[in-house]
C-alpha positions, 0 to 999 in steps of 0.5 A, a space after each residue: 253523172 247524176 246530181 243530188 241538191 241539198 243545204 247539209 248533207 249527212 253521211 252515215 245513217 248510225 246513231 250520230 248520223 240519224 240523229 244529226 239528220 233529225 236535229 237539222 230536220 227539226 230546225 228547218 234545215 234541208 237535209 239530205 241523209 246518205 248511206 251505203 247500207 242501212 243495215 250496216 255500220 257499228 251502230 245497228 251491228 255491235 255491242 257487248 253483254 250489256 252495252 252501256 250508256 254513259 250519261 250524267 247521273 239521274 238517281 240517289 242521293 250523290 253530288 252530281 254537276 256538269 263540271 264533275 262529269 267533264 273532269 271525269 272525261 278530262 281524268 283519263 288524259 289528252 282530252 280538250 276541256 271544250 269537248 269534255 265539258 259540252 258532252 257532259 252538258 248535253 249528256 242528259 238532253 241527249 239521253 232523255 231524247 232517246 227515252 222518249 223516243 222509246 229506248 227502253 232504259 230501266 228505271 225504278 218505281 220512281 222514274 230513276 235511271 238507276 245506273 252502275 260503274 263502268 271502266 275508267 269511271 268511279 261513279 254510277 253514270 253507266 246505263 244500258 237497254 241490253 246487249 243491243 243498246 245502240 241498235 235500239 237507238 238508231 232504230 228509235 232514231 230512224 223512226 224519228 227521222 221517217 216521221 219527221 220526212 227527211 230525205 234518205 238515199 240508200 246505196 251510195 258510197 262516199 268516194 271523196 269530200 269535194 272542195 272549192 278552190 279556197 279548200 272549203 268543202 261544198 259537197 261530196 262525190 259518191 258512187 251508186 255501183 252503177 254511176 258517179 253521183 255528186 251532192 251539192 252541199 253547203 254543209 257536210 255532216 261525217 258520220 261514217 264511224 270509225 276507221 274500221 279497216 285500219 287492222 285486220 283483227 277488230 271487232 267492227 262489224 264486216 260491213 263497217 269500213 268508215 271513210 276517215 280517208 276521204 277528210 284526210 284527203 280533202 285536207 282535215 287534220 287528224 287529233 289523237 289518233 294514237 289512241 285506240 280501244 283493244 279487248 277480248 272478243 270473240 272471233 267466231 261472232 265479232 262481240 265484245 266478251 266484257 262484263 258479264 263474260 269475264 265475271 262469270 270466271 270461265 276457264 282460258 285454255 289453248 283448246 286443250 290446257 289452260 295457259 293463264 297461270 304462268 302469268 300470275 302469282 297464284 290461283 286467287 290473283 289470276 281468278 280475281 284479275 279474270 273477274 275485274 276484266 268485266 269493269 276494265 275490259 279494254 287493255 290498259 298499259 297501266 294495269 300491265 301487272 293487273 288485268 291486262 295480264 289476261 290480254 297479255 297471255 292471250 297475245 303472247 298465245 297468238 304471236 306463238 301460232 296458238 289459239 285462245 279460248 274461253 270455256 263456260 263449260 269448264 271450271 277453272 282448275 281448283 274451283 273459281 269460288 274457292 279462290 276468289 277475293 272478297 269483291 268479287 265473291 260479294 259480286 257474284 253472291 248479290 247476283 245470285 251467281 255461286 253456281 259450280 260452272 262458268 255457265 251456270 253463273 253466267 246464266 244467273 248474271 246476265 241470261 241475255 249474254 247467253 241468249 246472245 250467242 245461241 241467236 248465232 248458233 253457239 251454245 256456251 255450254 257446249 262450244 268454247 269461245 275463240 277470242 283475241 285481243 281485237 281493235 274496237 274503238 278509235 279514241 281519236 279522229 278527225 280534229 274537231 273544235 267545240 262545234 265539232 268542226 272539222 279543220 275543212 270549212 263547212 265540214 263537221 264530224 260526229 261519232 266515231 270519226 270525230 276525234 272527241 276522246 283522248 288516252 282513255 274515256 268512260 265506257 259507253 261515252 262513246 253512245 253519248 258522244 254521238 248523240 252530243 256531237 250530231 246535236 252540236 253540229 245540227 245547232 252550229 249549222 241551223 244558226 248559221 247557213 241552214 236556212 240558205 237554199 242549196 246552191 244553184 247547179 251552175 254555181 256548184 259546177 263551178 265551185 267543184 269543177 276542179 275537185 270533181 275532175 281531180 276525184 273522177 279521174 283518181 277513181 277512174 284509174 286502171 288498177 290490179 284488185 287483186 294486187 289491191 287487195 294483197 296490200 290491204 292484207 298485208 297492211 292490216 296484219 302489219 297493224 295488228 302485229 306492231 301498232 295495236 295493244 303491244 307495240 314496237 317503234 322500230 317496226 311501226 317505222 318500218 311499216 310507215 315507210 312502207 305505207 308512205 310507198 304505197 301511197 306514192 305508188 298510187 292506191 288504185 283497186 278495180 272499182 271505185 269502191 275498192 280504191 277508196 277502201 284502200 286509200 282510206 286504209 292507208 291514209 288512216 294507217 299513215 297518220 295513226 303511225 306518225 301519231 303513235 311514234 310521236 306520242 311515244 316520244 312523250 313520257 308517262 301513260 301509254 293508254 291502250 297501246 304499250 310501247 317501250 319508251 323512247 322519251 328522255 328522262 325530262 320529257 313532259 308526260 303525253 297526258 298533258 297533250 293532244 296529238 295533231 297530224 296533218 298530211 302524215 307529220 304529227 305535234 304535240 299541243 297543249 290541251 285546251 281547259 274545261 271552260 268555265 260553264 254556268 252563267 247569270 241567268 239574264 246574261 245568258 238569255 239575252 246571249 242566247 235570244 241574240 243567238 250569241 251562243 252559237 258563236 
């Protein structure tokens, strides 16, 4: 076993991990950035028609403030006020860093970064650099990290967070494909993305698995793991079919016939709902009588064993333009997209959306896209405080693995959180332990001895790889069937019992990496199912997952709570309110100079 040493270990090289390493190095912290595959992950391999970045409004004459943006975050329900305020307060700073690093966010001749309206928001704070915004972010940040001389180790898979006897994190156990690697670190920043392996049908890149389970094994609590985001995505190429793809009004067919009409009152209602999926792409239980009927129709067709396709070569029966309402007609007119076929309209609205599929060998003018409602983003994750610290001392989380969001979030706010969360963690580490040298090898061995013995023994157990693969396939298919956009409380309880049984039997695979994937998947599923069942007992909105309510008539609304899970048991906790913010300049100046703002 080889050992690496650093003050702060950053795990994951997506937009969050790169920014964490960059900000730590800029503050003089000895940082080591490690990842499994530098080219993998969501940041470099995910996107949509125009991938959105949500930030404070920086154009126009409308009223805007940090508090107004924080209130927009909170409006979705289930979100702590300090997280909302931090993400609003640091959004402009984080956005401008990316712009200065060269991410080509569009601006007008005056230099204003103009915006547009995104889902779950009524302002025009959203912006985009195109279908691959997060990829551009990662590339720009990677250049900055390289220029700063950040140490980096590729090809290391996270197996476990190492802990002291007190329970505090003191490093990590990793594997390079040949041997175990122990990392001695005073702080660990987990930036491994969302728990992509929990579902079978997802838009997460194939190479992304996530490592949330490693933090759970170390004793970390979870927050709001009941809240996921699901939406229509293509299957042959994993890609969100939001925005322009819907606004072009394609035909929805089962490979032959259109299947949407029975779900709508008339043709105009259907066409308008398809158009609105562009703005309202995520499945939303509040819109079961509106645009989410498109998701329902696709899900029910799949449940019957059928296949759903979006066909851009085929005009919806009766023609799209003749049946559209005023909002949709005005939009298409403003875009110069009043042609007679969906592919022509899509090309007029957003040529890059067509080019993306062409670059993957799919000609939308000829080949229909098979689509399904897929898991796309975890709004919940590790329970964090206002500095993005988890419940395990010295362990921070940023990006999608952090449970910073509630029931709903404005589209594109996840990209903002990768930058804000990693910046908050870097600020706190630099202010407290960033100047301390790495522990000596002897001290590290003494502190981590029991944890190393326990974790290496766990990953060295002989296991049957075929059996592990069979469990993974069954568990993921079960999550798709009963705990996705359409949820079944009875089946979720049955699945939770099976997951707990598998965990009790021991999650062992043929290799350390396979064992880690199986353990991570089952632990996340256990905590997610527990949170979903607890949340279903409360009244009000179901968020992005619809489940028949089991709540008593006088039960309080779920949106007023966050759902914390520890060791598979979930409880509802009241939300922390928005902080006051602001302050008298001289007072803030003094507190800043004394370092009190980092307490």
